[in-house]
C-alpha positions, 0 to 999 in steps of 0.5 A: 688228561691228568688223573689221580694216582692209584692206591699204593700196593700193600706193604706185604705185597711189596715185601714179597716182591722185593725177595724175588727177581724179575726172572722169577716173577716172569716164571711166575706169570708163565706158571700161573698161566696168566695171559698178559701181553708180552708176558709182562716183560718189557723190551730187552732194550730197556735196562738200568743205567748201571748194573745192580740197580733195583726197583719195586713199587706201584706204577704211576703212568705218564704218556708223552712223545717227541722228547717232550718232558713237560708231563714228566715235570707235572708228574714229578711233583704230584705224588702224596705218598712215597713208593711210586715208580714213574713209568713213561710211555715215550714212544721209544723216541730217540731224538732227545733225552726225556730227562736228566739228573735234575728231574731224577733228583727231584723225583727221588726227593719227592719219594718216587722209588724209581723211573722207567721210560720207553725212551732215552735219558741223559746225565748218566754219571749224575744218575749213578751218583744219585743211586736212583733206579732209572731204566731206559733205552739208553742215553742221548745228550740232546735235551727235551722240549716242553710243550704238551701236558700229555697224559698222567695216570692213564693206561699206557704201553711201555716197552711192549707191555700194557701198564695201568696205574697201580700195577706192580713194577719190578726192575733189576739188572735183567730188565723190567717186568709189570704185573697187573694188580689183579694178578699179583697174588697168583704170580707171587705164589708161583714165583715163590715156588720157583725160588724154592726150587732154584734154592734146592738146585743150588744145593744140589750143584754145590754138593756135586761140585764138592763131591767131584773135588773130593773124589767122592760118589757123585750125586745126580746132577740132572734135574728129575724133570730132564730125566723124565722127559728123556724117558718119553 
């Protein structure tokens, strides 16, 4: 089944998401008390090809299996606007790579923001040279097959997370999270609150470190919530 892409997320939403990291967004899911399977966090095994890669974009989904990358080829050439993240349910298949740097390069040229696959890729060095964000379970040099059309832009499972076309996808050095489109606003709001809290904590830690180095009076280092819990 091949369906059209969901509309791109608004630029304002994407800009807010770009200022947040994956841990903050997942803290936002928790604070917003939103029931998302897996909490929106993909399996720990799905990581960037190299530390420092980062992707933020709108989900375009692909479902395939057994190292078959024909559906990935079809999806690669089917977007009309820049900014989608191709999220591939490869069923965790480890016998073949689903794609290498040629497909990565084509997707980059077509306007994809990045790719996430529950499976394996190859051409690690070529991927690094491209500077194109790719997240996978690891590397397998054996090449893919080309057989079935699979499914494009249907609801999938990737890394233990349900992904629908149009969802928010964010990946960084810690991994990948997916926020369902209908929950993005409350999650962003809570994540932004947590970001402000962390910025204040960093200032407190820096002040403590400075006072300790200079032999001055030490400010309170423990967060107030820790002290409050101890009192209970």
